[in-house]
C-alpha positions in Angstrom: 26.3 7.9 -14.0 26.9 5.3 -16.7 27.0 1.6 -15.8 30.8 1.9 -15.5 32.1 4.0 -12.7 33.3 6.8 -14.9 31.0 9.8 -15.3 30.1 10.6 -18.9 29.2 14.1 -20.1 26.0 12.8 -21.7 24.7 11.1 -18.5 21.1 12.3 -17.9 19.9 14.1 -14.8 16.5 15.4 -13.6 16.6 18.9 -12.1 14.5 19.4 -9.0 14.2 22.8 -7.3 13.9 23.4 -3.6 12.4 26.7 -2.4 12.6 27.9 1.2 9.2 26.3 1.8 10.3 23.0 0.4 13.3 23.0 2.6 11.4 24.0 5.7 9.0 21.1 5.0 11.9 18.7 5.1 12.1 18.1 1.3 15.9 17.8 1.2 16.0 15.5 4.2 13.6 13.2 2.5 15.9 13.1 -0.5 18.8 12.2 1.7 16.8 9.2 2.9 17.6 7.7 -0.5 21.1 6.8 0.8 19.6 5.0 3.8 17.1 3.1 1.8 19.7 1.9 -0.8 21.9 0.7 2.1 19.0 -1.2 3.6 18.1 -2.9 0.3 21.7 -3.7 -0.3 22.0 -5.3 3.1 18.9 -7.4 2.5 20.4 -8.8 -0.7 23.7 -9.4 1.1 22.0 -11.4 3.8 20.3 -13.5 1.1 23.2 -13.9 -1.3 26.4 -13.1 0.5 29.0 -10.7 -1.0 27.3 -8.6 -3.6 30.4 -8.3 -5.8 30.5 -12.1 -6.1 26.7 -12.2 -6.8 27.2 -9.6 -9.6 30.1 -11.6 -11.1 27.8 -14.7 -11.2 25.0 -12.8 -12.9 22.6 -12.9 -9.9 22.5 -9.2 -9.3 23.2 -6.0 -11.2 24.8 -2.8 -10.0 23.7 0.7 -10.6 25.4 3.9 -9.7 23.2 6.4 -7.9 24.1 10.0 -8.1 22.6 13.3 -6.9 24.4 16.5 -7.7 23.4 20.0 -6.4 23.9 23.7 -6.8 23.0 26.5 -4.5 23.5 30.2 -4.9 26.0 30.0 -2.0 28.4 27.8 -3.9 29.6 30.3 -6.4 28.9 33.5 -8.3 26.4 32.3 -10.9 22.7 32.6 -11.6 20.5 29.8 -10.6 19.4 28.1 -13.8 15.7 28.0 -12.9 13.1 30.3 -11.5 10.3 29.3 -9.1 6.8 30.4 -9.4 5.2 33.1 -7.1 8.4 35.2 -7.0 10.1 32.5 -4.9 13.7 31.5 -5.6 15.2 28.1 -5.5 17.7 27.9 -2.7 18.9 24.6 -4.1 18.6 22.6 -7.3 19.3 18.9 -7.0 20.1 16.9 -10.1 19.0 13.3 -9.8 20.4 10.6 -12.1 17.9 8.4 -13.9 18.5 5.6 -11.3 18.2 8.0 -8.4 14.8 9.3 -9.7 13.6 5.8 -10.3 14.5 4.7 -6.8 12.9 7.7 -5.2 9.6 6.7 -6.9 10.1 3.0 -6.0 10.8 3.9 -2.3 8.1 6.5 -2.1 10.5 9.4 -1.5 8.7 12.6 -2.4 10.4 15.6 -4.0 9.2 18.7 -5.8 8.4 18.3 -9.5 11.1 17.8 -12.0 12.0 21.1 -13.7 14.0 19.8 -16.6 16.0 16.8 -17.9 19.7 17.8 -18.5 23.0 16.2 -19.5 25.8 16.2 -17.0 27.7 18.6 -19.3 24.9 21.2 -18.8 25.0 21.1 -15.0 27.0 24.2 -13.6 30.6 23.3 -12.9 30.4 24.6 -9.4 28.0 21.8 -8.4 28.3 19.9 -5.1 27.8 16.1 -4.6 24.8 15.3 -2.5 24.9 11.6 -2.9 27.0 9.0 -4.7 26.4 5.3 -3.9 25.9 1.9 -5.5 22.6 0.0 -5.6 22.4 -3.7 -6.2 19.2 -5.5 -7.4 18.3 -9.0 -8.5 18.4 -9.6 -12.3 
């Protein structure tokens, strides 16, 4: 999502496919840990600086919108946009915003390889929302 809070059609996302094996190994649960980690880091900053909205207004911190969108074959009548190797199918494709992908790497949250980089406008319209949150960090 852009730095404002309005989604833009040209926002970039990174498509990550989850096969049955990935899901059984806890891959999607690890991705959901991103929400918890963002909350912990925001709380650490809040303890140091006080209200984060005020800290942002004073130029001490910056705010980033973190977004993960998802599609599954169960959400609608459409073809999954990617095919897995070894005749496996993706049961879910998660679209991580640039900020979400960067924070996954920073926090050591593992996920399957990125399949493609796509614009918001190219994500199937039947997508779900896995995560939308705000992350603050020092400038």
